[in-house]
ZAKE-852808 format. One record per residue (C-alpha): residue number from 1; residue in one letter; chain; y, x, z. Coordinates in Angstrom, 1 decimal. Layout:
<sites>
<site NUM,'a','A',<Y,X,Z>> ...
</sites>
This chain:
<sites>
<site 1,'m','A',<-0.1,0.6,-0.2>> <site 2,'i','A',<3.6,1.6,-0.9>> <site 3,'p','A',<5.6,1.7,2.1>> <site 4,'p','A',<9.3,-0.6,1.5>> <site 5,'e','A',<10.9,3.0,1.9>> <site 6,'v','A',<9.6,3.5,-1.2>> <site 7,'d','A',<11.7,2.3,-3.9>> <site 8,'k','A',<9.6,-0.6,-6.4>> <site 9,'t','A',<10.3,1.8,-9.8>> <site 10,'a','A',<9.2,4.9,-8.4>> <site 11,'r','A',<5.6,6.3,-9.5>> <site 12,'i','A',<3.4,7.3,-7.6>> <site 13,'a','A',<-0.3,8.7,-8.1>> <site 14,'s','A',<-2.7,7.9,-6.1>> <site 15,'g','A',<-3.7,9.8,-3.2>> <site 16,'v','A',<-0.7,11.0,-2.1>> <site 17,'s','A',<0.4,11.5,1.2>> <site 18,'i','A',<3.4,9.7,2.8>> <site 19,'g','A',<4.7,10.1,6.0>> <site 20,'k','A',<6.5,7.6,8.1>> <site 21,'n','A',<10.1,7.3,7.6>> <site 22,'t','A',<10.2,8.7,4.3>> <site 23,'v','A',<12.1,7.1,1.5>> <site 24,'i','A',<12.3,8.0,-2.3>> <site 25,'g','A',<14.4,6.5,-4.1>> <site 26,'p','A',<14.8,4.8,-8.0>> <site 27,'y','A',<12.8,6.6,-10.7>> <site 28,'a','A',<11.7,9.7,-8.5>> <site 29,'i','A',<8.0,10.9,-9.8>> <site 30,'i','A',<5.3,11.8,-7.7>> <site 31,'e','A',<2.6,13.5,-8.6>> <site 32,'e','A',<-1.0,13.6,-7.5>> <site 33,'g','A',<-1.6,15.7,-4.7>> <site 34,'v','A',<1.7,15.6,-3.2>> <site 35,'t','A',<2.3,15.5,0.8>> <site 36,'l','A',<5.6,14.2,2.2>> <site 37,'g','A',<6.7,14.6,5.8>> <site 38,'v','A',<7.4,12.7,8.0>> <site 39,'g','A',<11.3,11.3,7.3>> <site 40,'c','A',<12.0,12.8,4.0>> <site 41,'k','A',<14.5,11.6,1.4>> <site 42,'v','A',<13.2,12.0,-2.5>> <site 43,'l','A',<16.0,10.6,-4.5>> <site 44,'a','A',<17.1,8.6,-8.0>> <site 45,'h','A',<15.8,10.7,-11.1>> <site 46,'s','A',<13.5,13.7,-9.1>> <site 47,'i','A',<10.4,15.0,-9.9>> <site 48,'v','A',<8.0,16.0,-7.1>> <site 49,'k','A',<4.6,17.8,-8.8>> <site 50,'q','A',<1.1,18.3,-8.2>> <site 51,'n','A',<-0.2,20.1,-4.7>> <site 52,'v','A',<3.6,20.3,-3.5>> <site 53,'t','A',<4.5,19.5,0.4>> <site 54,'l','A',<7.0,18.9,1.6>> <site 55,'g','A',<7.5,19.6,5.8>> <site 56,'d','A',<9.4,16.7,7.8>> <site 57,'g','A',<12.9,16.1,7.0>> <site 58,'v','A',<13.5,17.4,3.7>> <site 59,'e','A',<15.5,16.0,1.1>> <site 60,'v','A',<15.0,16.6,-2.6>> <site 61,'g','A',<18.0,16.0,-4.3>> <site 62,'h','A',<18.8,13.6,-8.0>> <site 63,'f','A',<17.0,15.3,-10.5>> <site 64,'s','A',<15.4,17.8,-9.4>> <site 65,'v','A',<12.1,19.0,-10.4>> <site 66,'i','A',<9.4,21.2,-7.5>> <site 67,'g','A',<6.4,22.5,-8.5>> <site 68,'g','A',<6.8,22.5,-12.2>> <site 69,'d','A',<5.4,25.7,-14.2>> <site 70,'p','A',<6.3,28.9,-14.2>> <site 71,'q','A',<8.7,30.2,-16.8>> <site 72,'h','A',<5.9,32.9,-17.7>> <site 73,'l','A',<4.5,33.8,-21.1>> <site 74,'g','A',<1.0,34.5,-20.5>> <site 75,'f','A',<0.3,31.1,-17.8>> <site 76,'d','A',<-2.5,29.4,-17.7>> <site 77,'r','A',<-1.4,26.1,-16.9>> <site 78,'s','A',<-5.1,24.9,-15.7>> <site 79,'v','A',<-4.3,27.5,-12.8>> <site 80,'g','A',<-4.2,25.6,-9.7>> <site 81,'s','A',<-1.3,27.1,-7.4>> <site 82,'k','A',<1.4,24.8,-5.0>> <site 83,'v','A',<5.0,25.0,-3.7>> <site 84,'l','A',<5.5,24.6,-0.1>> <site 85,'i','A',<8.7,23.5,1.5>> <site 86,'g','A',<9.2,23.7,5.5>> <site 87,'d','A',<11.0,21.4,7.3>> <site 88,'r','A',<14.2,19.6,7.5>> <site 89,'t','A',<15.2,22.0,4.3>> <site 90,'r','A',<17.3,20.1,1.6>> <site 91,'i','A',<17.2,20.9,-1.7>> <site 92,'g','A',<20.5,19.6,-4.2>> <site 93,'e','A',<21.5,18.1,-7.5>> <site 94,'g','A',<19.3,19.6,-10.3>> <site 95,'v','A',<16.8,22.6,-8.6>> <site 96,'t','A',<14.0,23.9,-9.7>> <site 97,'i','A',<10.9,26.3,-7.8>> <site 98,'h','A',<7.9,26.7,-10.0>> <site 99,'r','A',<4.3,26.7,-8.6>> <site 100,'s','A',<3.3,30.2,-8.5>> <site 101,'i','A',<1.4,32.1,-11.6>> <site 102,'e','A',<-1.8,33.1,-9.3>> <site 103,'k','A',<-4.5,31.0,-8.8>> <site 104,'d','A',<-4.0,29.4,-5.5>> <site 105,'g','A',<-1.5,31.3,-5.2>> <site 106,'v','A',<2.3,29.7,-3.2>> <site 107,'t','A',<6.0,29.8,-3.9>> <site 108,'e','A',<7.3,28.9,-0.2>> <site 109,'i','A',<10.6,28.3,1.2>> <site 110,'g','A',<11.0,28.0,4.9>> <site 111,'e','A',<12.2,25.9,7.6>> <site 112,'d','A',<16.0,24.2,7.6>> <site 113,'c','A',<17.3,26.3,4.6>> <site 114,'f','A',<20.0,24.7,1.5>> <site 115,'l','A',<19.8,25.1,-2.0>> <site 116,'m','A',<22.3,23.7,-3.6>> <site 117,'g','A',<23.5,22.1,-6.9>> <site 118,'n','A',<21.4,24.0,-10.1>> <site 119,'s','A',<20.3,26.2,-8.3>> <site 120,'h','A',<16.7,27.9,-9.7>> <site 121,'v','A',<13.1,29.7,-7.0>> <site 122,'a','A',<10.7,31.3,-9.9>> <site 123,'h','A',<7.3,31.4,-9.7>> <site 124,'d','A',<6.1,33.4,-6.2>> <site 125,'c','A',<9.1,33.7,-4.3>> <site 126,'l','A',<9.1,33.9,-0.4>> <site 127,'i','A',<12.3,32.6,1.6>> <site 128,'n','A',<12.7,32.9,5.0>> <site 129,'n','A',<14.1,30.4,7.3>> <site 130,'q','A',<18.0,29.1,6.9>> <site 131,'v','A',<18.1,30.6,3.6>> <site 132,'v','A',<21.1,29.2,1.5>> <site 133,'l','A',<21.6,29.6,-2.2>> <site 134,'a','A',<25.0,28.2,-3.5>> <site 135,'n','A',<25.2,26.7,-6.7>> <site 136,'g','A',<23.4,27.9,-9.1>> <site 137,'a','A',<22.0,30.5,-7.7>> <site 138,'l','A',<19.2,32.4,-9.5>> <site 139,'l','A',<15.9,33.9,-8.5>> <site 140,'g','A',<13.2,35.7,-10.5>> <site 141,'g','A',<9.6,35.9,-10.1>> <site 142,'h','A',<8.2,37.3,-6.9>> <site 143,'v','A',<11.7,37.2,-4.9>> <site 144,'s','A',<11.6,38.1,-1.4>> <site 145,'i','A',<14.7,37.3,0.4>> <site 146,'g','A',<14.9,37.3,4.4>> <site 147,'g','A',<16.3,34.4,6.8>> <site 148,'e','A',<19.5,34.0,7.4>> <site 149,'t','A',<20.8,35.0,4.5>> <site 150,'f','A',<23.1,33.8,2.0>> <site 151,'i','A',<23.2,34.2,-2.2>> <site 152,'g','A',<25.8,33.4,-3.5>> <site 153,'g','A',<27.7,30.9,-6.6>> <site 154,'g','A',<25.9,31.7,-9.6>> <site 155,'a','A',<23.9,35.3,-8.7>> <site 156,'a','A',<21.3,36.6,-10.4>> <site 157,'i','A',<18.4,38.2,-8.8>> <site 158,'h','A',<16.4,40.3,-10.5>> <site 159,'q','A',<12.0,39.8,-9.9>> <site 160,'f','A',<10.0,41.8,-7.4>> <site 161,'v','A',<13.4,42.2,-5.2>> <site 162,'r','A',<13.7,42.1,-1.3>> <site 163,'i','A',<16.8,41.1,0.2>> <site 164,'g','A',<16.1,41.7,4.0>> <site 165,'s','A',<17.8,39.1,6.8>> <site 166,'g','A',<20.9,38.6,7.4>> <site 167,'a','A',<22.5,40.1,4.1>> <site 168,'m','A',<25.5,38.3,2.0>> <site 169,'v','A',<25.4,38.5,-1.7>> <site 170,'g','A',<28.7,37.5,-3.2>> <site 171,'g','A',<29.1,35.1,-6.0>> <site 172,'l','A',<27.9,36.2,-9.5>> <site 173,'a','A',<26.9,39.0,-8.8>> <site 174,'e','A',<23.9,41.1,-10.3>> <site 175,'v','A',<21.1,42.3,-8.1>> <site 176,'s','A',<18.7,44.7,-9.3>> <site 177,'l','A',<17.1,47.4,-6.7>> <site 178,'d','A',<16.9,46.0,-3.2>> <site 179,'i','A',<19.0,45.0,-0.4>> <site 180,'p','A',<18.9,46.2,2.8>> <site 181,'p','A',<19.2,43.0,6.1>> <site 182,'q','A',<22.6,42.9,7.2>> <site 183,'v','A',<25.2,43.8,4.6>> <site 184,'l','A',<27.5,42.6,2.5>> <site 185,'v','A',<26.7,43.0,-1.5>> <site 186,'s','A',<29.0,42.3,-4.9>> <site 187,'g','A',<29.3,43.1,-8.5>> <site 188,'r','A',<26.1,44.8,-9.9>> <site 189,'n','A',<23.9,46.5,-6.3>> <site 190,'q','A',<27.3,47.3,-5.3>> <site 191,'i','A',<27.2,46.8,-1.0>> <site 192,'s','A',<30.6,47.1,0.3>> <site 193,'g','A',<29.2,47.2,4.3>> <site 194,'l','A',<27.5,45.6,7.0>> <site 195,'n','A',<27.8,41.8,7.2>> <site 196,'l','A',<30.3,41.9,10.1>> <site 197,'v','A',<31.1,37.7,10.6>> <site 198,'g','A',<27.6,37.0,9.8>> <site 199,'l','A',<26.2,39.4,13.0>> <site 200,'k','A',<29.7,38.1,14.7>> <site 201,'r','A',<28.2,34.3,14.5>> <site 202,'r','A',<24.5,35.2,14.8>> <site 203,'k','A',<25.8,36.6,18.2>> <site 204,'v','A',<24.4,39.9,17.8>> <site 205,'t','A',<25.1,42.0,21.0>> <site 206,'r','A',<27.9,45.1,21.5>> <site 207,'e','A',<25.1,47.7,21.8>> <site 208,'e','A',<23.5,46.2,19.1>> <site 209,'l','A',<26.0,46.8,16.1>> <site 210,'a','A',<26.9,49.8,17.7>> <site 211,'e','A',<23.0,50.7,17.1>> <site 212,'l','A',<23.1,48.9,13.9>> <site 213,'k','A',<26.4,50.2,13.4>> <site 214,'g','A',<25.5,54.0,13.5>> <site 215,'c','A',<22.3,53.9,11.3>> <site 216,'f','A',<24.5,53.1,8.8>> <site 217,'r','A',<26.6,55.7,8.8>> <site 218,'k','A',<23.4,57.8,9.0>> <site 219,'i','A',<21.7,56.3,6.7>> <site 220,'s','A',<24.2,56.7,3.8>> <site 221,'t','A',<23.8,60.1,4.5>> <site 222,'y','A',<21.2,60.8,3.0>> <site 223,'t','A',<20.4,61.1,-1.1>> <site 224,'n','A',<16.5,59.7,-1.2>> <site 225,'l','A',<17.1,57.1,1.4>> <site 226,'k','A',<13.4,56.6,2.2>> <site 227,'k','A',<13.6,60.2,3.5>> <site 228,'g','A',<16.7,59.2,5.8>> <site 229,'a','A',<14.5,56.8,7.0>> <site 230,'q','A',<10.8,58.2,8.0>> <site 231,'d','A',<14.0,60.8,9.2>> <site 232,'i','A',<15.0,58.1,12.3>> <site 233,'l','A',<12.1,56.4,12.6>> <site 234,'h','A',<10.5,60.0,13.6>> <site 235,'g','A',<13.7,61.4,15.5>> <site 236,'m','A',<15.8,61.3,18.9>> <site 237,'e','A',<17.5,59.2,17.0>> <site 238,'c','A',<14.9,56.1,16.2>> <site 239,'p','A',<16.3,52.6,17.3>> <site 240,'q','A',<15.9,50.5,20.5>> <site 241,'h','A',<17.5,47.6,19.6>> <site 242,'s','A',<15.2,45.1,16.8>> <site 243,'i','A',<17.6,44.3,15.0>> <site 244,'a','A',<18.7,48.4,14.2>> <site 245,'l','A',<15.2,48.8,14.1>> <site 246,'e','A',<14.4,46.3,11.1>> <site 247,'f','A',<17.5,47.4,8.7>> <site 248,'v','A',<15.6,51.3,9.2>> <site 249,'e','A',<11.9,49.9,8.6>> <site 250,'f','A',<13.5,48.3,4.9>> <site 251,'f','A',<13.6,51.5,3.4>> <site 252,'d','A',<10.8,52.5,4.5>> <site 253,'s','A',<8.5,50.6,2.2>> <site 254,'g','A',<9.4,48.7,-1.6>> <site 255,'t','A',<9.3,50.1,-5.5>> <site 256,'r','A',<12.3,48.7,-7.1>> <site 257,'g','A',<15.2,51.2,-5.2>> <site 258,'f','A',<17.8,50.6,-2.9>> <site 259,'a','A',<21.2,48.9,-3.4>> <site 260,'r','A',<23.7,51.5,-2.0>> <site 261,'l','A',<27.5,52.1,-0.6>> <site 262,'f','A',<29.7,51.7,-2.7>> <site 263,'k','A',<32.8,54.4,-2.1>> <site 264,'k','A',<36.0,54.7,-4.2>> <site 265,'p','A',<36.8,57.2,-5.6>> 
</sites>
């Protein structure tokens, strides 16, 4: 039986799981294998494709498509893969989120995220909690974004890039290298400093901030940032606070290379 919150013009496949108090608007399409949590809103003309799971309180905006096929030339459409959306995430108008290219693979969006209008998340991305993608932000495949990160409007993130937690990427930025946690990025892979406003909003203590600043200055002196991270981690200056430790450890992994501090001539 279709719940009263589902508009009579919506098309719901058999076997779809619809949580209590979930609203499905006019002409929305929900395909087979979908699970909608409690209190979701799937607005008019949006499409939730097969094998997508929406957590509780998720909102899908008008004309968005969740779980579409990847834009990958070698993709086999018979492959079964998924999209998972965390609780309370809001998806704006015209957003596209693609499923994984791998068998049983997952494209995952965390909790309390906000994907604004016409943003795009490609296959196999992992977006952690409380991430904001502003209007028109574009993520290539296999991108990983740490929690509490902001991606500005029209920014484009190359496939396989990692962006650390708490970073802020400016509008129209072109990111093709890994971005460490807690920094500001603009233009093409240009780090301009730490995200001090974001750190203040997250109530980072003076001691934590001082240690993070020290690590930022220290590692910026190295030509080989990975070696710099290893020197800090194995030396007398190894960070004691988690936020600085996470910053340094970020450079001890990854394969794409790292964005660097932009120094004015």
